[in-house]
C-alpha positions as CSV (number, residue, x, y, z in Angstrom):
1,X,1.1,0.5,11.5
2,X,3.7,-1.4,10.3
3,X,6.0,-1.6,7.5
4,X,6.4,-4.0,4.8
5,X,8.3,-5.0,1.2
6,X,6.6,-7.4,-1.3
7,X,8.7,-8.7,-4.4
8,X,7.5,-9.9,-7.5
9,X,8.9,-10.6,-10.9
10,X,7.1,-7.6,-12.8
11,X,6.5,-10.2,-16.0
12,X,4.7,-12.2,-13.6
13,X,2.7,-9.3,-11.6
14,X,3.8,-5.7,-11.3
15,X,2.2,-2.5,-10.2
16,X,0.6,-1.0,-13.5
17,X,-1.9,-4.2,-12.8
18,X,-2.3,-3.5,-9.2
19,X,-3.6,-0.3,-10.5
20,X,-5.7,-1.6,-13.1
21,X,-7.2,-4.0,-10.8
22,X,-7.3,-2.2,-7.9
23,X,-7.2,-5.0,-5.7
24,X,-5.4,-8.6,-5.3
25,X,-4.5,-11.5,-3.3
26,X,-1.1,-11.4,-2.7
27,X,-0.8,-15.4,-2.9
28,X,2.4,-18.0,-3.8
29,X,4.6,-17.1,-1.1
30,X,6.0,-20.7,0.0
31,X,9.1,-19.6,2.3
32,X,8.7,-20.1,5.8
33,X,10.4,-17.1,6.8
34,X,8.4,-14.9,4.2
35,X,5.2,-16.8,5.3
36,X,5.9,-15.9,9.1
37,X,5.9,-11.9,8.1
38,X,2.5,-12.5,6.5
39,X,0.7,-14.1,9.7
40,X,2.4,-10.7,11.0
41,X,1.0,-8.6,9.0
42,X,-2.3,-6.5,10.0
43,X,-5.2,-4.9,8.1
44,X,-3.6,-1.1,7.5
45,X,-0.4,-1.8,7.0
46,X,1.7,-0.5,4.2
47,X,4.1,-1.9,1.9
48,X,6.4,-1.2,-0.7
49,X,5.8,-3.2,-4.0
50,X,9.3,-4.5,-5.5
51,X,9.7,-5.5,-8.7
52,X,12.6,-8.3,-9.0
53,X,14.2,-9.5,-12.2
54,X,15.7,-7.0,-14.2
55,X,14.2,-4.1,-12.9
56,X,15.3,-4.7,-9.1
57,X,13.5,-2.0,-7.9
58,X,10.9,-0.2,-5.3
59,X,7.9,1.4,-7.4
60,X,4.9,1.6,-5.5
61,X,2.8,1.4,-2.1
62,X,0.4,-0.6,-1.4
63,X,-2.0,-1.2,1.8
64,X,-2.9,-4.8,3.2
65,X,-7.0,-4.4,3.3
66,X,-7.6,-8.0,5.2
67,X,-5.2,-9.7,7.9
68,X,-3.8,-13.1,6.7
69,X,-6.2,-15.8,6.1
70,X,-5.6,-19.4,4.9
71,X,-5.1,-19.8,1.1
72,X,-7.9,-20.8,-0.3
73,X,-6.3,-22.8,-3.2
74,X,-3.9,-24.9,-0.8
75,X,-4.5,-27.9,1.2
76,X,-2.3,-26.9,3.5
77,X,-3.1,-23.8,5.9
78,X,0.0,-22.8,6.7
79,X,0.3,-21.0,3.2
80,X,-1.4,-18.2,4.5
81,X,-2.0,-14.9,2.0
82,X,-3.7,-11.5,2.5
83,X,-5.6,-8.8,-0.3
84,X,-3.9,-5.6,-0.7
85,X,-4.7,-2.7,-3.0
86,X,-2.3,0.1,-4.3
87,X,-2.1,3.3,-2.7
88,X,0.5,5.0,-4.6
89,X,3.6,5.0,-6.9
90,X,6.7,6.0,-5.6
91,X,7.5,9.6,-7.2
92,X,10.7,7.8,-8.4
93,X,11.5,4.1,-8.2
94,X,14.4,3.4,-5.7
95,X,16.6,0.9,-6.5
96,X,18.5,-2.1,-5.1
97,X,21.5,-0.3,-6.1
98,X,21.0,2.9,-4.4
99,X,19.9,1.3,-1.4
100,X,23.1,-0.9,-1.5
101,X,25.2,2.0,-1.6
102,X,23.3,3.2,1.6
103,X,25.2,1.7,4.6
104,X,21.7,2.6,6.9
105,X,20.2,-0.7,4.9
106,X,23.8,-2.9,5.3
107,X,21.7,-5.0,8.1
108,X,18.1,-5.3,6.5
109,X,16.7,-8.5,4.6
110,X,16.7,-7.1,1.3
111,X,20.7,-7.0,1.5
112,X,21.0,-9.9,3.1
113,X,18.4,-12.4,2.4
114,X,18.0,-11.4,-1.2
115,X,15.3,-14.2,-2.1
116,X,13.0,-13.3,0.4
117,X,10.2,-12.2,-1.0
118,X,8.4,-10.7,2.3
119,X,10.2,-8.7,4.9
120,X,9.8,-5.6,7.3
121,X,10.7,-2.4,6.4
122,X,11.7,-0.8,9.9
123,X,10.3,2.8,10.1
124,X,13.5,4.5,9.5
125,X,14.3,2.5,6.6
126,X,10.7,3.1,5.1
127,X,11.6,7.0,5.8
128,X,14.6,6.9,4.1
129,X,13.2,5.1,1.0
130,X,10.1,7.7,0.7
131,X,12.9,10.5,1.1
132,X,14.8,8.8,-2.0
133,X,12.2,8.3,-4.2
134,X,11.4,12.1,-3.3
135,X,14.9,13.0,-4.9
């Protein structure tokens, strides 16, 4: 299993809505590096759902429920999507401010490439975020 972080502006789509809908297609990604990360995802992988904007925090965990496939709403096959479903909320949201204060995260894309909407989460950082959410 691989681990990821996917970002969304909560006024557009948020974890509450994902829980209510029980599943969604993760689309609207057009950045080349983010698309490269989506293409590397596999069914069964997990991802943090991160609210951007004023919140800037990881709020929940979702499961990738399909391998990536071309977005049926796009004419260009390089724009791929994946299906996701909610797994659980974090016990406590973990803020970007908390993550930035911890030197373990200094080289992670969330800090280095702040506008990137989809990124891998190394297992040790995944475990550290889970640990932070349990405090």
